[in-house]
C-alpha positions in Angstrom: 132.8 31.3 28.4 136.5 30.5 29.1 136.9 29.7 32.8 140.5 31.0 33.5 141.9 33.6 35.8 145.5 34.9 36.4 147.1 34.5 39.8 147.3 38.4 40.4 143.6 38.7 39.9 142.7 35.7 42.0 144.9 37.1 44.8 143.0 40.4 44.4 139.6 38.5 44.7 140.9 36.7 47.8 142.0 39.9 49.5 138.7 41.6 48.9 136.7 38.6 50.0 138.7 38.2 53.2 138.4 41.9 54.0 134.6 41.6 53.7 134.7 38.5 55.9 136.8 40.0 58.7 134.8 43.2 58.7 131.6 41.2 59.1 133.1 39.2 62.0 134.4 42.4 63.7 130.9 44.2 63.4 129.2 41.2 64.9 131.8 41.1 67.7 131.3 44.8 68.5 127.5 44.3 68.6 127.5 41.2 70.7 129.9 42.9 73.2 127.7 46.0 73.5 130.4 48.3 72.1 128.2 49.2 69.1 124.5 49.7 69.0 123.1 49.9 65.6 121.0 48.0 63.0 123.3 45.8 61.0 122.8 43.5 58.1 125.3 40.8 58.0 126.8 39.7 54.7 128.0 36.3 55.8 127.8 34.0 52.8 128.0 36.7 50.2 131.6 37.8 50.6 132.9 36.2 47.4 130.2 37.0 45.0 130.5 40.7 45.3 134.4 40.7 45.5 134.6 38.9 42.1 132.3 41.4 40.6 134.1 44.4 42.0 137.5 43.0 41.0 136.3 43.4 37.4 135.7 47.1 37.7 138.0 50.2 37.8 138.0 52.3 40.9 136.2 55.2 39.2 133.4 53.0 37.9 130.1 53.6 39.7 128.4 51.4 42.2 124.8 51.7 43.5 123.9 49.3 46.2 121.3 48.6 48.9 121.0 48.9 52.7 122.4 45.3 52.9 125.4 46.3 50.8 128.3 46.7 53.2 130.1 43.8 51.3 129.6 45.7 48.0 131.0 48.9 49.5 134.1 47.2 51.0 134.9 45.2 47.9 134.6 48.4 45.9 137.2 49.9 48.1 135.4 52.3 50.7 138.0 52.9 53.4 137.3 50.9 56.5 137.9 53.7 59.0 135.4 55.9 57.3 133.0 53.2 56.8 133.0 52.0 60.4 132.9 55.7 61.7 129.7 56.2 59.6 128.1 53.0 61.0 129.0 54.2 64.5 127.5 57.6 63.8 130.6 59.6 64.0 131.4 63.0 62.2 134.4 61.4 60.4 132.2 58.9 58.7 131.6 58.9 54.9 128.4 60.9 55.5 129.4 62.7 58.6 127.7 60.1 60.7 124.3 61.1 59.5 123.5 58.3 57.1 124.6 55.1 59.0 124.9 51.8 57.4 121.9 52.2 55.1 123.1 55.3 53.3 126.9 55.0 52.6 128.3 57.2 49.9 131.9 57.5 48.9 132.4 59.0 45.4 136.2 58.6 45.6 135.8 54.9 45.2 132.8 55.1 43.0 130.1 54.3 45.7 127.5 56.8 44.6 124.4 55.7 46.4 123.3 53.2 49.0 119.6 53.3 49.2 117.3 52.0 51.9 114.3 51.4 49.5 114.2 48.1 47.9 114.7 48.3 44.1 115.1 52.0 44.0 118.8 51.9 43.1 118.2 50.6 39.6 116.8 53.8 37.9 119.4 55.7 39.7 122.1 53.5 38.2 120.6 54.2 34.8 121.0 58.0 35.4 124.6 57.5 36.2 125.1 55.3 33.2 123.3 57.7 31.0 125.6 60.6 32.2 128.6 58.4 31.4 127.2 57.6 27.9 126.6 61.3 27.2 130.1 62.4 28.5 131.8 59.5 26.9 133.8 59.1 30.0 134.1 55.2 29.7 132.7 54.4 33.1 130.6 51.4 33.9 127.8 51.4 36.5 126.9 48.4 38.6 123.8 48.3 40.6 123.4 45.5 43.3 120.1 44.1 44.6 118.6 40.9 45.8 116.1 38.6 44.2 113.2 40.3 46.1 113.9 43.6 44.4 113.1 42.0 41.0 109.4 42.2 41.8 109.6 45.9 42.1 108.3 48.0 39.3 111.6 50.0 39.2 113.4 46.8 38.1 111.4 46.4 35.0 111.3 50.1 34.1 115.1 50.3 34.6 115.8 47.1 32.5 113.6 48.4 29.6 115.3 51.9 29.6 118.8 50.4 29.9 118.3 48.1 26.9 116.5 50.7 24.9 119.4 53.2 25.2 122.2 50.5 25.4 123.4 52.1 28.7 126.7 51.0 30.2 125.1 49.5 33.2 125.2 46.0 34.9 122.2 44.7 36.8 123.8 42.5 39.4 121.2 40.4 41.3 122.8 38.5 44.2 120.1 35.8 44.5 120.5 34.4 48.1 117.2 32.5 47.8 115.2 34.7 50.2 113.5 38.1 50.0 113.8 39.0 53.7 112.1 35.9 55.3 110.2 34.8 52.1 111.7 31.9 50.0 112.2 32.7 46.4 109.6 30.2 45.2 107.0 32.0 47.3 107.6 35.4 45.8 108.5 34.6 42.2 107.0 32.1 39.8 109.8 31.9 37.3 112.6 29.4 37.7 115.3 32.1 37.4 115.6 35.8 37.5 117.8 35.8 34.5 114.9 34.6 32.3 113.4 38.1 32.6 116.4 39.5 30.5 115.0 38.1 27.4 111.8 40.0 27.8 113.8 43.2 27.1 116.2 41.8 24.6 119.0 42.0 27.1 121.9 39.6 27.6 121.3 37.5 30.8 123.8 35.4 32.6 123.3 33.0 35.5 126.4 32.1 37.4 127.5 30.3 40.7 128.4 33.3 42.8 130.4 31.0 45.1 132.7 29.9 42.2 135.4 32.7 42.1 136.6 31.8 38.5 133.1 31.6 37.0 131.9 34.7 38.8 134.8 36.8 37.8 134.5 35.6 34.1 130.8 36.5 34.0 131.6 40.0 35.6 134.5 40.7 33.3 132.5 39.9 30.2 129.7 42.2 31.4 132.0 45.0 32.2 133.8 44.7 28.9 130.5 44.7 27.0 129.3 47.8 28.8 132.5 49.7 28.3 132.6 48.8 24.6 129.1 50.4 24.1 127.4 47.0 23.7 124.8 47.6 26.4 123.6 46.3 29.7 123.8 42.7 31.2 121.6 41.1 33.9 123.8 38.8 36.0 122.0 36.5 38.3 124.7 35.3 40.8 123.5 32.4 42.9 124.6 32.6 46.6 123.5 32.1 50.1 122.7 34.3 53.1 124.2 32.3 55.9 122.8 34.4 58.7 119.5 36.1 59.2 118.2 39.1 57.2 119.4 41.3 59.9 121.7 40.8 62.9 119.7 39.0 65.6 117.3 37.3 63.2 117.2 33.5 63.2 116.6 30.8 60.6 113.2 29.7 61.8 111.7 30.2 58.4 114.3 28.1 56.5 113.8 24.3 56.1 116.7 22.3 57.6 117.7 20.9 54.2 118.3 24.4 52.9 120.5 25.2 55.9 122.6 22.1 55.3 123.0 22.9 51.6 124.0 26.5 52.5 126.7 25.3 54.9 128.1 22.9 52.2 128.5 25.9 49.8 130.2 28.3 52.2 132.3 30.4 49.8 135.2 31.0 52.3 136.5 27.4 52.6 135.9 26.9 48.9 138.0 30.0 48.0 140.7 28.9 50.3 141.0 25.5 48.7 141.0 27.2 45.3 144.0 29.4 46.4 145.8 26.2 47.5 145.1 24.6 44.2 146.8 27.6 42.6 149.9 27.0 44.6 149.4 29.9 47.1 151.0 28.9 50.3 148.7 28.9 53.3 151.2 31.1 55.3 150.9 33.8 52.6 147.2 33.6 52.8 147.2 33.8 56.6 149.6 36.9 56.3 147.0 38.6 54.2 144.2 38.0 56.7 146.5 39.1 59.6 147.1 42.4 57.7 143.5 42.9 57.2 142.8 42.3 60.9 145.4 44.9 61.9 143.7 47.4 59.4 140.3 46.6 61.0 141.7 47.2 64.5 143.1 50.6 63.4 139.8 51.4 61.7 137.8 50.6 64.8 140.1 52.7 66.9 139.8 55.6 64.7 136.0 55.4 64.5 135.4 55.2 68.3 137.9 58.0 68.9 136.0 60.3 66.5 133.4 62.8 67.8 129.7 62.6 67.2 128.3 65.2 64.7 127.4 68.7 66.3 123.8 69.2 66.8 123.6 71.9 64.1 124.5 69.3 61.5 120.9 68.3 61.5 120.2 71.5 59.5 123.0 70.8 56.9 123.1 68.8 53.7 119.3 68.9 53.5 118.7 71.9 51.2 121.2 73.6 48.8 122.9 76.3 50.8 122.7 79.7 49.4 125.9 81.3 48.6 126.1 85.1 48.9 127.0 86.9 45.7 
């Protein structure tokens, strides 16, 4: 695989990555200050891996992700104001404030489903990909999940079906070494998730998710294959979860050597160094971050100025509403 990337695409990945990073910092700040009270799953450490994947997609390509998927949603393009409003339970949110962070949906940017059930997004992604295949609309579906989800039956069923019908779908495993609080070696007895692709005759790729160039190259190849009708790919992107499984959780279950390894592989300083190597001035990079912070501040202001849903909303969007003839 040729490891090259043009400056425009690298800048795109940097911008997506820093938007995810600044969003995560802002959410943690709101929670710690008591301005926001909700369950939150920090994506610290996984900002780059998803940004490089989403940079390989078109806006109308589909994404199915999990309840720990705010980084996927942001990198795919969900507007920050609508996302924060949803997390804050406001009526202006992506799901009218009724889904919260675990159920973000925004079809305008291709975010079709965020599921709270581990592994359940994979067969849903197959359904979207099958629809695209039948309609010949050229869209690619990406489904994001962690290493723990690969032990769910739906993972194996979805992989088998996708390869059987050569669906335009990418199984994107962000392997952060832990399934909640359980180390990879304690829940899976294969060396790598990617080895499972061979069992279904599927192309599998293992990549360093903290390497922007390698990650984008793997993503672009998989997207191009899917769009050309050559079928699915399993990508195992190695990365780290640099904070607890949920906001407030500690690292008591992690050995000290893993924590040190994780810190050394922090994707944010690595990406900044890569940008400097490609002759991007630090002032330009800082200006991008400043612009993102201003966007975030406006999004937070919008969200907290928005009203909560009316009480009768609890009866809506549950059953199909009958339309009078």
